[in-house]
C-alpha positions as CSV (number, residue, x, y, z in Angstrom):
1,X,126.5,159.4,-29.7
2,X,129.1,161.8,-29.7
3,X,131.5,162.9,-32.5
4,X,134.8,161.3,-32.8
5,X,137.9,163.2,-32.0
6,X,139.2,162.5,-35.3
7,X,136.5,164.5,-37.2
8,X,138.1,167.3,-35.6
9,X,141.6,166.7,-35.6
10,X,142.9,163.8,-38.1
11,X,146.4,163.7,-37.2
12,X,147.2,161.9,-34.0
13,X,149.4,164.0,-31.3
14,X,152.1,162.1,-29.0
15,X,151.6,163.2,-25.5
16,X,154.3,162.8,-22.9
17,X,152.8,163.0,-19.6
18,X,155.0,163.2,-16.3
19,X,154.1,162.1,-12.9
20,X,155.4,161.7,-9.7
21,X,154.0,159.6,-7.0
22,X,153.8,161.8,-3.7
23,X,151.4,160.1,-1.7
24,X,147.8,158.7,-1.5
25,X,147.9,157.9,-5.0
26,X,146.1,161.1,-5.9
27,X,148.5,162.4,-8.5
28,X,148.7,159.0,-10.1
29,X,144.8,158.9,-10.5
30,X,144.4,162.1,-12.2
31,X,147.1,161.5,-14.8
32,X,145.9,158.1,-15.5
33,X,142.4,159.2,-16.0
34,X,143.8,162.2,-18.3
35,X,146.1,159.8,-20.3
36,X,143.0,157.4,-20.8
37,X,140.7,159.9,-22.1
38,X,143.3,161.2,-24.6
39,X,143.6,157.6,-25.9
40,X,140.1,157.4,-26.1
41,X,140.0,160.6,-28.2
42,X,142.7,159.0,-30.7
43,X,145.7,160.3,-29.0
44,X,149.1,158.6,-28.3
45,X,150.3,158.9,-24.7
46,X,153.5,158.0,-22.7
47,X,152.7,158.2,-19.2
48,X,155.9,158.5,-17.4
49,X,155.6,157.6,-13.7
50,X,158.4,157.2,-11.1
51,X,156.1,154.4,-9.0
52,X,153.6,152.8,-11.3
53,X,152.9,149.7,-9.6
54,X,149.6,151.1,-8.3
55,X,148.2,150.7,-11.7
56,X,147.9,147.3,-11.3
57,X,144.8,147.6,-9.3
58,X,143.6,151.2,-10.2
59,X,143.5,150.3,-13.9
60,X,143.7,146.5,-14.4
61,X,144.3,145.7,-18.1
62,X,145.6,149.2,-18.8
63,X,144.5,151.3,-21.9
64,X,145.4,151.0,-25.8
65,X,147.1,154.1,-26.8
66,X,148.7,154.6,-23.1
67,X,152.3,153.6,-22.7
68,X,153.2,153.4,-19.2
69,X,157.1,154.2,-18.6
70,X,158.9,153.9,-15.6
71,X,160.1,157.4,-14.9
72,X,164.2,156.8,-14.4
73,X,167.2,156.7,-16.9
74,X,164.5,155.8,-19.5
75,X,163.4,159.6,-19.7
76,X,167.2,160.4,-20.8
77,X,167.3,159.4,-24.1
78,X,163.6,159.6,-25.3
79,X,162.7,161.9,-27.7
80,X,159.7,164.1,-27.2
81,X,156.5,164.0,-28.5
82,X,154.4,166.7,-29.7
83,X,152.9,167.6,-25.8
84,X,154.9,167.5,-22.7
85,X,152.8,167.8,-19.5
86,X,154.4,167.9,-16.3
87,X,151.5,167.3,-13.6
88,X,151.6,169.1,-10.4
89,X,155.0,170.8,-11.0
90,X,157.2,167.8,-11.5
91,X,160.1,168.7,-13.8
92,X,160.8,166.3,-16.7
93,X,164.5,164.9,-16.7
94,X,167.2,167.7,-17.9
95,X,168.2,165.5,-20.9
96,X,164.4,165.2,-22.1
97,X,163.9,168.9,-21.7
98,X,167.4,169.4,-23.7
99,X,165.7,167.2,-26.5
100,X,162.9,169.4,-26.3
101,X,165.1,172.7,-27.2
102,X,166.9,171.0,-29.9
103,X,163.7,170.2,-31.4
104,X,163.0,174.0,-31.2
105,X,166.2,175.1,-32.4
106,X,166.0,172.7,-35.4
107,X,162.5,173.2,-36.5
108,X,161.4,176.4,-35.3
109,X,159.0,175.2,-32.9
110,X,158.9,173.5,-29.6
111,X,156.7,170.8,-28.5
112,X,153.7,172.4,-26.6
113,X,154.8,172.3,-22.8
114,X,152.1,172.3,-20.2
115,X,152.4,172.5,-16.4
116,X,149.1,171.0,-14.9
117,X,148.5,172.5,-11.7
118,X,146.6,171.3,-8.7
119,X,142.6,171.9,-8.6
120,X,141.6,174.8,-6.6
121,X,138.4,177.1,-6.5
122,X,140.2,180.1,-5.2
123,X,139.3,183.1,-7.3
124,X,142.9,183.8,-8.1
125,X,143.0,180.6,-10.3
126,X,141.3,182.4,-13.0
127,X,143.8,185.3,-13.5
128,X,146.7,182.8,-13.7
129,X,145.1,180.2,-15.7
130,X,146.6,179.7,-19.3
131,X,149.8,182.2,-18.4
132,X,153.1,181.5,-20.1
133,X,156.4,181.0,-18.4
134,X,159.2,181.7,-20.5
135,X,162.2,179.4,-19.6
136,X,165.3,181.7,-18.6
137,X,167.8,179.2,-17.3
138,X,169.0,175.6,-17.6
139,X,168.2,173.3,-20.7
140,X,165.1,174.6,-21.6
141,X,166.4,178.2,-22.1
142,X,164.4,179.9,-24.8
143,X,161.7,177.6,-24.5
144,X,157.6,178.2,-23.0
145,X,155.3,176.7,-20.8
146,X,152.1,177.0,-20.1
147,X,150.2,177.0,-16.6
148,X,146.8,175.2,-16.8
149,X,144.7,175.3,-13.9
150,X,141.7,172.8,-13.6
151,X,138.8,174.8,-11.5
152,X,135.3,174.9,-11.4
153,X,134.4,178.2,-13.6
154,X,134.1,178.9,-17.2
155,X,137.9,181.1,-17.2
156,X,139.5,177.8,-15.6
157,X,140.7,174.7,-17.4
158,X,137.5,172.7,-16.3
159,X,137.5,169.1,-14.8
160,X,138.3,165.8,-16.4
161,X,135.0,164.5,-17.8
162,X,135.2,161.3,-20.1
163,X,133.0,161.7,-23.2
164,X,131.4,158.3,-22.4
165,X,131.0,159.1,-18.7
166,X,127.3,160.1,-19.1
167,X,126.6,156.9,-20.6
168,X,128.3,154.9,-18.2
169,X,126.1,156.1,-15.7
170,X,122.9,155.8,-17.6
171,X,123.9,151.9,-17.8
172,X,124.8,151.5,-14.4
173,X,122.8,148.8,-12.6
174,X,122.6,149.1,-9.0
175,X,121.2,145.9,-7.9
176,X,123.8,143.8,-10.4
177,X,126.9,146.0,-9.0
178,X,125.6,144.9,-5.2
179,X,125.4,141.2,-6.3
180,X,128.9,141.6,-7.8
181,X,130.6,143.2,-4.8
182,X,128.6,141.6,-1.9
183,X,131.2,138.6,-2.2
184,X,134.2,140.7,-1.9
185,X,132.8,142.5,1.4
186,X,133.1,141.7,5.2
187,X,131.5,143.4,8.1
188,X,132.9,144.2,11.5
189,X,133.2,140.7,12.5
190,X,134.6,139.4,9.1
191,X,131.3,138.1,8.1
192,X,129.8,138.2,4.5
193,X,127.0,140.5,3.7
194,X,124.1,139.2,1.5
195,X,123.5,141.4,-1.9
196,X,119.9,141.3,-0.4
197,X,120.7,142.9,3.0
198,X,122.6,145.8,1.2
199,X,119.9,146.6,-1.6
200,X,117.6,147.2,1.5
201,X,119.9,149.7,3.1
202,X,121.0,153.1,2.3
203,X,124.6,153.1,1.6
204,X,127.3,155.7,2.9
205,X,130.7,155.3,1.1
206,X,133.9,156.4,3.0
207,X,137.2,157.7,1.2
208,X,139.0,159.6,3.8
209,X,142.2,160.3,5.4
210,X,141.8,160.7,9.4
211,X,139.2,163.3,9.5
212,X,138.5,164.8,13.0
213,X,134.7,163.9,13.0
214,X,135.1,160.5,12.1
215,X,133.8,159.1,15.5
216,X,131.0,161.7,15.4
217,X,129.5,160.1,12.1
218,X,130.1,156.4,13.3
219,X,128.1,157.7,16.6
220,X,125.4,159.1,14.5
221,X,125.0,156.1,12.0
222,X,125.2,153.6,14.8
223,X,122.3,155.2,16.7
224,X,120.2,155.7,13.2
225,X,116.9,154.2,13.4
226,X,117.2,153.7,9.7
227,X,119.1,150.7,7.8
228,X,122.4,152.7,6.7
229,X,125.5,151.0,6.5
230,X,129.1,152.9,5.9
231,X,131.1,151.1,3.2
232,X,134.8,151.9,3.9
233,X,137.7,152.1,1.3
234,X,140.8,150.1,1.8
235,X,143.6,151.6,3.0
236,X,143.8,154.9,5.2
237,X,140.0,154.9,5.6
238,X,140.2,151.2,6.8
239,X,142.6,151.8,9.4
240,X,141.2,154.8,10.8
241,X,137.7,153.4,11.2
242,X,139.3,150.5,12.9
243,X,141.2,152.8,15.4
244,X,137.6,154.6,16.1
245,X,136.1,151.5,16.6
246,X,138.2,150.6,19.5
247,X,137.3,153.2,21.4
248,X,133.8,153.9,20.4
249,X,130.6,152.6,22.8
250,X,128.1,150.7,21.0
251,X,125.9,150.4,19.0
252,X,128.7,150.4,16.4
253,X,127.3,151.1,12.7
254,X,126.6,148.7,10.3
255,X,130.0,148.3,8.1
256,X,131.3,146.9,5.3
257,X,135.0,146.9,4.2
258,X,135.9,147.0,0.7
259,X,138.8,145.8,-1.2
260,X,140.9,147.9,-3.6
261,X,138.9,149.1,-6.1
262,X,139.8,150.1,-9.8
263,X,139.1,153.5,-10.8
264,X,136.1,152.2,-12.6
265,X,134.8,150.2,-9.8
266,X,135.1,153.4,-7.4
267,X,133.0,155.5,-9.7
268,X,130.5,152.6,-9.3
269,X,130.6,152.7,-5.8
270,X,129.8,156.3,-5.7
271,X,126.8,155.9,-7.9
272,X,125.7,153.2,-5.9
273,X,125.7,155.2,-2.6
274,X,123.2,157.6,-0.9
275,X,126.1,159.5,0.4
276,X,129.6,159.9,-0.5
277,X,132.5,161.1,1.8
278,X,135.5,161.6,-0.4
279,X,139.1,163.1,-0.1
280,X,141.5,164.9,-2.3
281,X,141.2,165.7,-6.0
282,X,140.5,163.2,-8.2
283,X,137.6,161.3,-5.9
284,X,136.0,164.7,-5.4
285,X,135.6,165.3,-9.3
286,X,134.0,162.0,-9.5
287,X,131.8,162.7,-6.7
288,X,130.9,165.8,-8.2
289,X,130.0,163.7,-11.7
290,X,127.8,161.2,-9.5
291,X,125.5,163.6,-8.6
292,X,125.0,162.3,-5.4
293,X,125.4,164.1,-1.9
294,X,128.9,164.4,-0.9
295,X,131.3,165.7,2.1
296,X,134.9,166.3,0.8
297,X,138.0,166.2,2.9
298,X,140.8,168.3,1.3
299,X,144.3,167.4,1.7
300,X,145.4,168.9,5.1
301,X,148.5,171.3,5.1
302,X,150.7,172.1,7.9
303,X,150.2,176.2,7.2
304,X,146.2,175.6,7.2
305,X,146.1,176.9,3.5
306,X,143.6,174.3,3.0
307,X,141.2,176.1,4.7
308,X,140.8,179.0,2.4
309,X,140.9,176.7,-0.4
310,X,137.8,174.5,1.5
311,X,135.9,177.8,2.1
312,X,136.3,179.0,-1.7
313,X,135.0,175.5,-2.7
314,X,131.9,176.0,-0.7
315,X,131.3,179.5,-1.9
316,X,131.1,178.0,-5.4
317,X,128.9,174.8,-4.0
318,X,126.6,177.0,-2.1
319,X,125.2,173.8,0.3
320,X,122.7,174.3,2.7
321,X,123.7,175.0,6.1
322,X,123.7,171.6,7.6
323,X,125.9,170.4,4.7
324,X,128.3,173.4,5.0
325,X,128.4,172.6,8.9
326,X,129.4,168.9,7.6
327,X,132.1,170.1,5.2
328,X,133.6,172.3,8.1
329,X,133.4,169.7,11.2
330,X,134.8,167.1,8.8
331,X,137.7,169.1,8.2
332,X,138.3,169.8,11.7
333,X,137.1,173.6,11.1
334,X,134.3,173.5,13.6
335,X,133.5,171.1,16.4
336,X,129.7,170.7,15.6
337,X,128.7,167.7,13.8
338,X,125.2,168.3,12.1
339,X,122.4,166.1,13.7
340,X,120.5,165.9,10.5
341,X,122.0,165.4,6.9
342,X,118.8,166.8,5.6
343,X,118.0,167.3,2.0
344,X,121.3,167.4,0.1
345,X,120.6,166.3,-3.1
346,X,119.5,169.0,-4.6
347,X,122.5,171.0,-4.1
348,X,124.9,168.0,-5.6
349,X,122.3,167.8,-8.5
350,X,122.6,171.6,-9.2
351,X,126.5,171.8,-8.9
352,X,127.0,168.8,-11.4
353,X,124.1,170.2,-14.0
354,X,126.4,174.0,-13.9
355,X,129.7,172.1,-14.3
356,X,128.4,169.8,-17.0
357,X,127.8,173.2,-19.2
358,X,130.9,174.5,-18.6
359,X,134.4,173.4,-20.6
360,X,136.2,170.4,-19.6
361,X,139.7,169.7,-19.0
362,X,140.7,167.3,-21.6
363,X,139.1,169.7,-24.3
364,X,141.0,172.4,-22.5
365,X,144.4,170.6,-23.0
366,X,143.9,169.5,-26.7
367,X,142.9,173.1,-27.9
368,X,146.3,174.5,-26.0
369,X,148.1,171.7,-27.8
370,X,146.8,172.2,-31.2
371,X,147.4,176.0,-31.1
372,X,151.0,175.6,-29.6
373,X,152.2,172.2,-31.1
374,X,151.7,173.0,-34.6
375,X,153.2,175.8,-37.0
376,X,151.3,179.0,-37.1
377,X,149.5,178.4,-33.6
378,X,148.5,181.0,-32.0
379,X,148.8,180.1,-28.4
380,X,146.4,181.1,-25.5
381,X,146.3,184.4,-27.1
382,X,142.8,183.2,-28.7
383,X,142.0,180.8,-25.8
384,X,139.6,181.2,-23.0
385,X,138.6,178.6,-20.5
386,X,139.0,175.8,-23.0
387,X,137.1,177.2,-25.8
388,X,139.0,179.0,-29.0
389,X,137.4,182.4,-29.8
390,X,136.6,183.3,-33.3
391,X,139.8,185.3,-35.0
């Protein structure tokens, strides 16, 4: 049992978190997990989202302590809270920033203003994490924002990891989950799949864009002598698989097409599977915490900047050669798909254990917030990697 947040910070802070949905729901997924965990630790959160409709399936029922507000004209007249987080460089409305500046002029302090950046394993992240950025122009002139970089080392902001995550995983019952999910699954022909069949199979989850090596994976699974089934998530992954199957000779792999899953349901999918193919930022972090072997498809960029990001991540993961080859082929950086998956679980477990020993992102943000949103706060001069140094 962990010590409650209020034991450390008896005064509830009010957070304004801004998110613009660019594509694929990844930005919204990260900001919702952040908002929900802050609320679980006793904070009060307004999540400003321009397209909140996806939360209906992503987080059905919402979360006590999180108020989802459509990001439109409502933001112009809102009074800022104690902490303002702009996720991934989305600028709050100018009128909202002007209200932050008025508080600074009238009260001598500003709300803590945090620019939460994208996740990266590149080494430069450690140098830029926590740096101040004075605002020189516009309605926020004179204010200061801080750049917080999530990451995989102690000198970054860390990753989102809920206090109750380990307990949830320990309580997870794979057999019960299969019985619950089975009625919602369909195979390639649209037929139901009995839970008893799923329980006897090795399960591989698939959440992807359009990976170059998808056909190679499908062929490998189809030719496997072991009972393996690919659990295909709804959306782009399902569409990509159906297109690939149209030109793929038989035998086809055993397939199960999934409905849309909530964030909690997706976590359970990762825990139930023996191998997870994930994409983007949020599902990568969840795959790491699952402690199961995974292959990540990084978001592809036209200037090929994703290649350096992927190789930096592989350097930290330190996977066996066959797993490294799978990562490269899955992202179109090699033409050779590994013939054998080998023993990949040791690398996944070791990576999770290493990151569990490091600071996590919500604590990092709460440390910055307390230092900067209260009178006399010292800011990040006394802050490194989510831990406050002794003064």
